[in-house]
N, C-alpha and C positions, 0 to 999 in steps of 0.2 A: 252513880255519878251524883255528886252533891252540889247543889247550887247555893250561893250566898245571896240572900234577898234583903233589900232595904225597904221596909214598909213605911209609907208616908200618909199623912192626912187621915187619921182615924175618924170614923163616923159611927155614931151610936144609932143603930137601927131599932133598938128596943126602947124601953122606958127608963126613967131614972131609978126605979126600984129593981127592974130586971134589965140591966144593960146588955146589949148584944153588939159588941164592937167589931166592926169590919174596917178594912182599909180601902180607900178610894183609888190609891195608886201605889205601885211598887216597882222596884227595879231589881231584876234578878240577873246575875252573871255567874259564869262558870269559874271555878278556881283556876289558877295558873297551871295546874297539873294536867289539864286536858287541852288538846288542840282540836279545833273544828276543821274538818277536811271536807271540801266540796268539789266534786268533779263537775266542771262546767259543761262537758259534752253530754253526760248522761243525767245530770242533776242529782247524782247519788251523793249522800251526805252521811257522815259519821263522826264520832269523837274518838280521838286517839290519846291514850294515856302517855304522859311524858315521863312517868316514873319507871324505874328498873328494880324489880323485886329480887329477893333471894332465889326464888324459883326460876326466874328468867336467867339469873347468873349461873346457877348450877346446870340448867339445861344447855345453855350455850357452851359452858366449860366442857361438859361431857361430850357434846357433839364435836367440839373442836379437837378434843383429845382423840376420839375415835377416828376422825377424819385424818388427822396427822399420822396416826398409826397406820391407817389404810394406805395413805399415799407413800409412807415409808416402806411398807411391805411391797407395794407395787414396784417402786423404784428398786428395792433390793432384789426382788424376783426377776425383773426384766433386765437390769443393766449390770448386775454383779453376777458374774458367771460362777457357777459352782463346779468344782472338780471332783 
């Protein structure tokens, strides 16, 4: 999970010859591709990705195909009588 941060107010903690720059304030936020989920009853928290990858697509596609074939087989075996 990548955050985007805006750094403000640089401060030199070193010398002019050997500068050591640090920032006294920053504002970090998550990109729009993540959703923050908080369960108010248990205080559980996590981030959920809003993207849909090719792997997700193929997994759902194959599970849907096998489920439809299974339902079709059950309907065919139960309700269509064989002679």
